N, C-alpha and C positions, 0 to 999 in steps of 0.2 A: 652777633654771628661768632664772636669767640666763646662765649658761654656756650652756645649751641656744640660747636667744636670740642670743649673742654668735657662737656656733658657725655658726647657721643665717645670719649676716650676713658670712661668710668665704665667700672665694672658693674654688672647688676648688683652685687652686695653693696658696694660704694654709693652707688646710687640710690639705693632702699634707704641707707643710714642717712644721706644728704637729705632725702623727702621727708624723713622722721623729723629731724632736727629743723627743718623749714616748717613742719606742721606744728611744731612745739611754740616756734616763734610767731609764726601766724595766729595761732589760737589766742598768744597774748595781746598781741596787735588788733586783731579783729573785735575781741571782747572790748579793749580799750577804746576802739573807735565806735563800737556800737553804743558804748554805755555813754561816751562824750558827747556824740553827734546825734543820730536819729532818736535814742532813747535819754538823752540827757539834755543838750542844749537846745535840741528842738522844740519839745513840749515847754521848756522854759521861757523861751523867746518867741515861739509863734503861738497864736490863739485861732487855729483852724477851724473853719465852720463847714457846716453841708452847703454845698454848692459853690465853694469859693469866695473870694473876696468882693466879685463884681457879681450882680443880678443878671441873669439873661431871662429873656423872654419866656424861654423853657421852663426855668425854675420859677418864674412869677406865675405861670399857669399852674404850677404845682403848690403855690401858696409859700414858696420858699425865697427869702430874701437875704442880702447880705446886710444891708444897713438896718438898724432901727427906725430910721425915719420912711423908708420905703414899706414897712409893714401897714398891714390894713388895720385901721381903728376909726372906727365909723363914728364913735361917740366924740372923739377929739378933733379930727380932720373933716369930718362930713357933716357939719351941722348946716342943717336947713331948717332952722326954726322960722326964719323971717319969710323965706319962700310959701312955708306951710300956713303961716298967718294971711299972707296974701292969698292964696289959693283957696282959703276958707272965706275970706270977705268976697272974692271974686265970684265963687259959687251961690253966696247968699246973694248976690247983686244979679246974677244971669237967671237966678230961681232952679238951678239944677240942685239945690240944695236948702232944704228949711231944717226947722225943728222935727218935723214928722218923717221926712221922706228925704232922698237924694237918689240920682241918677247914677248907677253902677257904668263907669265907663267901659268896662270890659264886657258887659252884657248889653247895655244901652236899655235897662229896665230900672225902675223904680224899686229902692229897697227901702225897709225902715232905717233911719238914722241912727236910732237908738236899738240896744238889744236888753235884754234881762238876763242876767247869769242865773246859774242854778241856786246861788245863796239870795236870789232876789233883789241884786244891785242893778242899776240901771248904767250901762257903759255904752260907749259911742259904737257903733257898728259901723259907722262910714271911717273908713281908714285910708290914709295916703299912701299909695305904694310908687317905688319908683319901677317902672315898666322894665327897665333895663338895671338889675341890681347894682348897687354900689361895689359891692364885693366882685362882680364880674367885671365892670368898668374898671376897678382898680387893677385887677390882675391883667387886663387887656393894654394896661399902659400907664393908668393913672398913678401908679408907683413912682413915677419919673417925676410928678407933680409935685408941688410944694403945698402948703394948707392952704393956701388962699385961692389956687387953681382949683384943689379938690372941693373946697365948698362951694365954688362956683358950678361946679359939675353936679354937685349935689342939688343944687339949687334951681336947675335947667326945669322950667315949667312944663314943656313939652315931654317930659319924662316922668311927670308927676301925676297921677290919676286917681282918682276916688274910687274905692272898690269896697266890697263887704270885708268884715273881720275874718269871715271863713275863708274867701278867695285868698284874701292876703297872706293868711297862715299856710295856706296850701301852696300857694305858688314859693313863699319862701325865698331862697337864694337860687331858684332854678331860672334859667333862662327864659326870655320873654317867647321865642320861638317853641320851646318845649313845653310850657306850662299853657300858653294862650292858645292852643291848638284845636284842629276840630276835633280831634280824637278826645280830647278831654271837654267836649260839650261847648266851645265857643265859636262864635261866627266869624270867621275868617275876614268877613265884609266888614266888620265892626273891628276887631282886632288888629287885623295887619296895617292899616294906615296908622294906628297909634304906635304900634312897634317900628315903623318906618320913620315916623317923626321923631320918636324916642331916640333911635339909632341916630338919626342924623344930628340931633343934639348933643347927645354923648360924644359922638365922632369929633366934633369941633374942640372938645376940650382933651382930647388923647393926643400925644405926640407925634408928629408926622416922622417919616421915615428919615428924614434927615436930621430931626430933633434926636431921634433914637441913636443914631450913629455918633451925633456929638455927644450926647448922654454917656454913651458907652466909651468913647475914646477918652473923653474926661476923667471917668471912673479908672479906665484902664491906666492911664496915665499916672493917676493919682496912686492907687494902690499898687501898680507895678514899682514905681519909685519908691515907695514904703518897703515892699518885699525884696527889692533889690539891696536897699541898705540894710535891712535886718539878715537878709542872707549873706551879704558879704560880711558881716561881723560875726555871723554864726560861723563861716567858713574859716576865717582868720582864727577866732579863737578857738577853733576844732584843732587846728594845725599847731597853735602854741600849747594848748592844753595837753595833747596827745604827747608832744616833745617833752613836755615836763612831766607827765606822768610815768610815760615809760622810761625816759631818762634816770628819774627816781628810782624806779623800779629796778633798772639795771644796776643801777651804782649800790643800792642797799643789798642787792642779790652777791654782788661782788665784795661787799663788806661783812657779810653775815660770819664768815669763817674766822675773821679777826677781831670780833666783838669784844674779848677779853684781853686782846693783845694790847700793850702800852701805847699811847699814842693815837687811841679811838677818835677821839674828839678831831684831831687834826684831819685825820683822814675822810672824818665825816664832813668837815668844812670843805675839805679839797673836792669831796665828791659833789656837795653842793654848788661849788663853783663851776666844776665842769657841766653840771646841769643848767646852770644858768647860762653858760657860755653855750651851749648845744639850743637853748630857747632864743639866744640872742642872733645865733648864726639862722635860725628859721625864721627871721623877720622877713627875710627878702620872699621866701615861700610863702608866708602869711600874706603879705602884699598880693603876690599873684593869686593865691588862693580868694582874697578879698573880691579882686576884680572879676575872676571867673564866678565867683559866687555872687556878685551884683548881676552878670548878666543871666545867669543861670536862674536867679530869684524872678527877674524879668520875665523871662522866656516861660519859665514854668506858671506864672500869673497868668499870662496870655493862653497856654496851652490849657490849662483848668478853665477859662472862660470860655473857648472852643469848645471843649467836651462837654461843657454844661449847657451849652446851646443845642445838645442833642440829646444828652442823658446826664441827669443828676448825680453827683458824686458824693458820696459821704465824708465828713471832715477828715477822716482815716486817708481817705482816698487822696483828698487834696495833698496832705503830708508826703504820702509816698510818690506822688507827682513831683514835688520838689526835692524831696530826698535823693529821688531815682534820677533826677535831670542831671546831678553829678556825675555818676558812674555812667550814664549815656552820653555826655559830654565828653568824658575822659576815652570812650571808645570810638566815638566819632572822630576826634583828633587824631587817635593813634592811626583807623583805618585811612583818613584822609592825609596825615603827615606823619608816617611811621618813621622813627629815629633811623639814622643811616646804618647803623650797627645792627640792626635786627632785620632778621629773614622774615619772609613773609608767612613761613609756619608759625615763628615765634610770635608774631603780630596775632595770628589770629588765636593762638594758645591766650595770649594776655587779653584778648578782645572777649573770649569765651569767658574768661574767669572774672573781668568785669561785670559782665550781663549776669553771670550766674549768681556774683554777689548782690546784684540790684534787684534780682528776683527774690534771692534768700532773705535781703532786708525787707523786702515787700510783704513777705510771706510773714516775717517775724511781727512787723507791725501790725498786721490783721490779727495775728494770734495773740497780740498783748492785750486788744479789746477783750478776748474770751478770758484771759488769765485775771484781768482787772474784774471784770463781772463775777467771776466765781471768788475772787478774794473778798470783794465787796459783800457776796452773798453769806459768805463765813463771819462776816463782822470784824475783820481784820483791821487795825487801825492803819491809816498812812498806805491803803491798799493800792493808790494809784502809783506811789513812788516804788513800793515793792514789786508791784507788777512789772514796771518799767525795768527794774533792775534785773528781775528774773528771766523776763525776754530779751534783754540786750544780752545777759549771759549765754543764753541758749543762741541766741542769733547768732554771736560771735564764734561760739564753738562750731556751729552748723555750717557757716560760712568758711571757716577755717578747713573744716573736714571735706566742704564740697571743693574746695580750692585742690586740697590734696589728693581727692579722688580723681578731679581734671587733670593735675599733674601726671598721676600714674596712668591715666587712660592716653596721655600724649606720649609719655615715655613708652608704654607698651606698641602704641603705634608707630612712634620712632623707631624701636627696636627691631620690629618686624620690618621696617623700610632700611635699617640698617644691614640686617641680614640679607635682604634681597639685593642691596646696593653692592655688599660684598660678593655675592654670586655674579652679578652682572660685572664685576669689576674681574673675577675671575675668568669670566666668559670673555670679557674683553680682552685680558692678558694672553688667554689661548687663541683668540682670533688673531692678535697680534703675530703670535708665534707663528702661526698658519700664514698669515698674510706675507709675514719675511721668508718663510720658506716656499711661499709659492712665488714670490720675487726672484728667489734665486733660482728656482726652477724656470722662471719666465726668463732670467737673463742667459741661463745656459741653453735653453730653448732658441735664445736670440742669436747665442754663438754658434749654435747647431745651423739654425736657418741661413746664417752668412756663410758658414761651411757648405751646405746643402747647395747654396746659390753657385759659390765657386765650382763644386763638383758637377751641377746642372751645365754650368758654362762650358768645363771641360767635356761633359758628355756630349755637348752641342758642336764642340769641335770635333770631336772624335767621329760624331755623327756625320759631319760634313766631309771630314776624311773618307770615312767609309763609302758614303755615297759618291766622292770622287773615284775610291779604288774601286767600287761597284761598277761605276761607269767604266772605268779602264780595263776591268776585268771583263766587262761584257763586250767592249771594244776587241779585247784580245781574244776573246771565246769566239765572237764572230769572226776575227781574223784567222783562229785556229780552224774554224770550220771552212772557211774559203780553203787554207792550206790543206785540209784534209779531203775536202773535196778535189782539189787539184791534185794531190798524191794519189787519190783513188783514180782520178782520169789518167793520170802518169802510169800508174799500175796497172790500169786496164789497157792503156796503150802499150805500155811494155811487157805485158801477159800476150797482148795480141801480136806485138813484134817478136814476142819469144816463139808463139805459136808458129808465126810466120817463118820465123828463123827455123824452127824445128821442122816445120813443113819443108822450106827448102833444103834444109841438111838431109831430111828424108830423101828429099826428091835427087839430092846431090849423091848422098850414099847411093841411091837407086842407079843413078844414072853411073857413079863410077864402077858399080858392081855391074853394072850391063857392059861397060866400057871392058873390064877386066873379063868378062865373059867371053868378049868377042877377041880378046887379044890384043886390045889394043893397049895393054899394059906391058906386053914383051917388047 
């Protein structure tokens, strides 16, 4: 994680320079690793063969065997001369053969015992044939048997029948079902019983499923232990040799500028001591590599066996499986148990580079065969060693370039991700500012809401007071109306009284006038 953070703080120029420095170092280390490992110690320590170290039934069907003792050798392993003599005696005794004729078991017809060749020589026409061919029986499982059991299989009388030389030559190594068929002019009622008896007789000598399982288990255990030991030694030596050669190169490179300066021998001795110390310090790593290499060797041997149960692998593919197991092992370990300080992106980066290295190494090893064939065709001496050196150099350089390309790819992806992260950070900062501003507005709104609540309470009180005042005003208005009506009634009454008074006054005035007229006033 710290390396990732430091990388993020580098400028594009600084990061580019760093990657170029890493490329140069990687080129040196990859070339050394390829020359020491897959193209050095591996061909020196391992003798890989087509089909792997354990014969599978699939490979046996193709005639491919891991051990010499498993290969088909009719002359030495399948001697049936005694059975042949016994059958000749039996045929003469039961009358199915004499010096003139014999009964062809495949046709049931009498045929001439002897034949005349084109040169005029007399040869046997009656030949003893294995109905189920020995080569077929060998492929079907007799390759697991020892010489004694193979001879017993070859001597099975139910699988031995006299036929003509012509039929025997035509049949050759073909299966009984294929050759002794009705399509080839044979009568199934005659040949099928013979085939069934022959199959039954041969099957008695072939291994059962349990015997096959035991045989393969034993072979896997023996070859697996051998492969584990050799691969453990190869991985340990690889670690120490790489440290020695790489350290020597670094030390010699540092001494080149002071070659003519006094005390060069002392500096050279000190340099070699430092190299020796580096190698000694790697002993622990070499032990770890040996343990892991042992496990990888055993697993790769088992994996090769499983693959060859379905498809036959070439010798080079067997080597690739073993060498690739180391890289795949490291990749699986990193995925299953990544270092605590490493981010998931960095784990993915490292795993991708490991797998890319395995693929590049595999292609390089396949290419080495083509280079070797070309050099051999030119007549170059030591073509095998030269092709390994050339291919190792090319594979190391290409591996370093692939790793460099992957680092640049991940850097570009990380750069885009960093720009996006910065934009998101800016957006988050702006969002934070907006949220703070919104919080201030909400706080002010809260205060205003409290004030509005107080105002609402005041308005409510005022409303209640207004309601009371309105009720009092209504009562006053009603009282005023009553008073106004009373006043109107009073005014009407006063107006009436006034009219009555005026009328009375007029009457009085009239009366007084009348009195005066009459002289009452004198």
